[in-house]
Backbone as a chain_set.jsonl record, in Angstrom:
{"seq": "XXXXXXXXXXXXXXXXXXXXXXXXXXXXXXXXXXXXXXXXXXXXXXXXXXXXXXXXXXXXXXXXXXX", "coords": {"N": [[68.978, 191.976, 17.523], [66.64, 194.683, 20.088], [67.354, 195.756, 22.97], [64.203, 196.135, 24.336], [63.588, 193.596, 23.484], [64.886, 191.845, 24.216], [64.375, 192.553, 27.091], [61.999, 191.715, 27.093], [61.97, 189.037, 26.646], [62.913, 187.357, 28.617], [60.98, 188.533, 30.441], [59.688, 186.766, 29.708], [60.925, 183.983, 30.537], [61.178, 184.628, 32.421], [58.4, 184.504, 33.793], [57.662, 181.721, 33.258], [59.24, 180.547, 34.826], [57.776, 181.326, 37.158], [55.263, 180.174, 37.091], [55.785, 177.79, 37.477], [56.082, 177.486, 39.417], [53.874, 177.933, 41.291], [52.396, 175.298, 40.287], [54.46, 173.754, 41.795], [53.74, 174.19, 44.271], [50.892, 173.818, 44.125], [51.154, 171.2, 44.577], [52.159, 170.796, 46.751], [50.562, 172.147, 48.216], [47.551, 170.896, 47.904], [47.988, 168.361, 47.257], [49.704, 167.582, 48.743], [52.398, 167.035, 48.933], [55.161, 166.377, 50.333], [57.551, 166.513, 49.211], [57.357, 168.17, 47.29], [58.383, 170.456, 48.269], [61.184, 170.915, 47.958], [61.609, 171.21, 45.188], [60.201, 173.459, 44.661], [61.414, 175.309, 46.237], [63.487, 175.666, 44.747], [62.263, 176.226, 42.505], [61.821, 178.517, 43.74], [64.388, 179.903, 43.872], [65.614, 180.166, 41.173], [63.363, 182.317, 40.437], [64.335, 184.648, 42.074], [67.815, 184.644, 41.474], [66.835, 185.823, 38.722], [64.941, 187.604, 38.086], [66.975, 189.444, 39.356], [68.993, 189.402, 37.714], [67.992, 190.219, 35.686], [66.94, 193.047, 36.68], [69.622, 194.314, 37.169], [70.174, 194.574, 34.643], [68.204, 196.647, 33.229], [69.009, 198.363, 34.719], [71.723, 198.451, 34.143], [70.923, 199.591, 31.29], [69.44, 201.488, 31.654], [71.51, 202.684, 32.642], [73.088, 203.697, 30.595], [72.025, 205.632, 28.993], [71.049, 207.362, 30.245], [73.647, 208.972, 30.187]], "CA": [[67.688, 192.345, 18.942], [66.547, 195.383, 20.576], [67.022, 196.017, 24.669], [63.228, 195.716, 24.728], [62.762, 192.318, 23.327], [65.543, 190.504, 25.529], [63.581, 192.173, 28.5], [60.982, 190.418, 26.68], [62.236, 187.48, 26.715], [63.875, 187.678, 30.284], [60.507, 188.253, 31.252], [58.915, 185.207, 29.508], [61.351, 182.984, 31.281], [60.814, 184.53, 34.786], [56.951, 184.208, 33.579], [57.737, 180.547, 33.542], [59.465, 180.064, 36.894], [56.193, 181.569, 38.271], [54.46, 178.998, 36.81], [56.651, 176.544, 37.882], [56.328, 177.364, 40.698], [52.678, 177.547, 41.338], [52.649, 174.391, 39.656], [54.352, 173.48, 42.612], [52.971, 175.136, 45.51], [49.609, 173.705, 44.53], [51.362, 169.999, 44.57], [52.498, 171.215, 47.681], [48.725, 172.713, 49.642], [46.781, 171.039, 47.737], [48.293, 167.174, 46.914], [50.545, 167.192, 50.506], [53.279, 165.867, 48.431], [55.884, 166.98, 50.65], [58.507, 166.092, 47.999], [57.716, 169.364, 46.238], [59.586, 171.476, 48.4], [62.885, 171.025, 47.584], [61.112, 171.831, 43.939], [59.189, 175.094, 45.417], [63.189, 176.306, 46.762], [64.727, 175.342, 43.54], [62.371, 177.553, 41.259], [61.851, 180.434, 43.91], [65.725, 180.985, 43.911], [65.481, 180.452, 40.106], [62.908, 183.535, 40.575], [65.314, 185.291, 42.631], [68.655, 184.496, 40.408], [66.752, 185.995, 37.442], [64.672, 189.231, 38.724], [67.832, 189.965, 39.785], [69.559, 189.937, 36.157], [66.938, 191.692, 34.451], [66.741, 194.805, 37.307], [71.078, 194.905, 36.443], [70.115, 195.024, 32.945], [67.929, 197.144, 33.349], [69.989, 199.611, 35.624], [72.347, 199.028, 33.038], [70.391, 200.501, 30.429], [69.408, 203.052, 32.065], [72.7, 204.541, 32.758], [73.661, 204.122, 29.019], [71.177, 206.161, 28.354], [71.491, 208.591, 31.115], [75.26, 209.287, 29.7]], "C": [[67.98, 193.007, 19.568], [67.161, 195.208, 22.823], [65.918, 195.235, 25.35], [63.094, 194.273, 24.29], [63.761, 191.415, 23.977], [64.658, 191.116, 26.258], [62.609, 191.599, 27.886], [61.006, 189.231, 27.174], [62.867, 187.269, 28.006], [62.33, 187.262, 30.698], [59.6, 186.876, 30.982], [59.311, 184.048, 30.33], [61.13, 183.794, 32.692], [59.313, 184.316, 34.59], [56.774, 182.795, 34.294], [57.723, 179.908, 34.788], [58.461, 180.266, 37.337], [55.098, 180.643, 38.51], [54.561, 178.043, 37.312], [55.784, 176.267, 38.606], [55.055, 177.353, 41.865], [51.976, 176.289, 40.736], [52.509, 173.249, 41.464], [54.09, 173.255, 43.941], [51.534, 174.339, 45.541], [49.935, 171.858, 45.254], [51.529, 170.092, 46.321], [50.76, 171.042, 49.041], [47.768, 171.565, 49.45], [46.943, 169.224, 47.492], [49.12, 166.754, 48.115], [51.22, 166.656, 50.357], [54.162, 166.641, 48.733], [56.992, 166.68, 49.541], [58.222, 167.299, 46.795], [58.736, 170.325, 46.853], [60.283, 171.532, 47.848], [62.081, 171.797, 45.857], [60.884, 173.13, 44.439], [60.613, 175.671, 45.503], [63.518, 176.59, 45.232], [64.155, 176.914, 42.505], [62.097, 179.006, 42.094], [63.717, 180.85, 43.837], [66.293, 180.73, 42.225], [64.813, 181.705, 39.617], [64.18, 184.573, 40.657], [66.051, 185.558, 41.819], [67.725, 185.777, 39.125], [66.21, 187.408, 37.776], [65.391, 190.108, 39.08], [69.067, 190.307, 38.482], [68.384, 190.762, 35.626], [66.866, 193.039, 35.032], [68.79, 195.162, 37.152], [71.086, 194.975, 34.733], [69.407, 195.946, 32.741], [68.102, 198.601, 34.145], [71.01, 199.605, 34.488], [72.183, 199.637, 31.677], [69.905, 201.842, 30.467], [70.499, 204.412, 31.997], [73.158, 204.633, 31.438], [72.75, 205.074, 28.283], [70.924, 207.448, 28.555], [73.141, 209.603, 30.641], [75.34, 209.812, 28.505]], "O": [[69.1, 192.902, 20.067], [67.093, 194.202, 23.529], [65.988, 194.36, 26.212], [62.246, 193.697, 24.972], [63.436, 190.262, 24.258], [63.697, 190.354, 26.359], [62.361, 190.557, 28.493], [60.262, 188.592, 27.92], [63.792, 186.52, 27.688], [62.099, 186.145, 31.16], [59.012, 186.171, 31.803], [58.502, 183.243, 30.792], [60.947, 183.333, 33.819], [58.901, 183.756, 35.606], [56.155, 182.548, 35.329], [56.963, 179.228, 35.478], [57.999, 179.378, 38.052], [54.368, 180.377, 39.465], [53.615, 177.336, 37.658], [54.969, 175.346, 38.662], [55.167, 176.911, 43.009], [50.749, 176.387, 40.751], [51.636, 172.591, 42.03], [54.237, 172.207, 44.571], [50.971, 174.148, 46.619], [49.238, 171.341, 46.127], [50.884, 169.307, 47.017], [50.28, 170.374, 49.957], [47.158, 171.131, 50.427], [45.843, 168.677, 47.56], [49.171, 165.562, 48.417], [51.377, 165.673, 51.081], [54.394, 167.592, 47.987], [56.222, 167.0, 48.635], [58.743, 167.322, 45.68], [59.664, 170.869, 46.254], [60.207, 172.345, 46.927], [62.193, 173.007, 45.658], [61.899, 173.82, 44.531], [60.883, 176.581, 44.719], [63.758, 177.693, 44.739], [64.734, 177.902, 42.052], [62.099, 180.141, 41.618], [64.136, 182.005, 43.761], [67.441, 181.12, 42.012], [65.291, 182.289, 38.645], [64.804, 185.117, 39.746], [65.724, 186.495, 41.091], [68.478, 186.695, 38.799], [67.0, 188.352, 37.745], [65.049, 191.282, 39.223], [69.814, 191.284, 38.431], [68.239, 191.925, 35.252], [66.761, 194.048, 34.336], [69.134, 196.338, 37.035], [71.923, 195.378, 33.925], [69.865, 196.516, 31.75], [67.411, 199.618, 34.09], [71.191, 200.656, 33.874], [73.116, 200.11, 31.028], [69.921, 202.833, 29.738], [70.596, 205.611, 31.736], [73.658, 205.707, 31.104], [72.792, 205.223, 27.061], [70.684, 208.367, 27.772], [73.403, 210.778, 30.898], [76.438, 210.091, 28.025]]}, "num_chains": 1, "name": "protein.A"}
């Protein structure tokens, strides 16, 4: 698998986390379900962690290509 394919897959996972977060935000704001708040925080943490992982992969790949 190439680095580009791997990043595409990682981006798809990140998009799924964002979609999940959007769904939970709607539950909180529209349906007034307070139980959605912890799930939103969890989704946001997943987004943060996954984006940091992707950033590291991109940085690592960039450094490899520059040497």
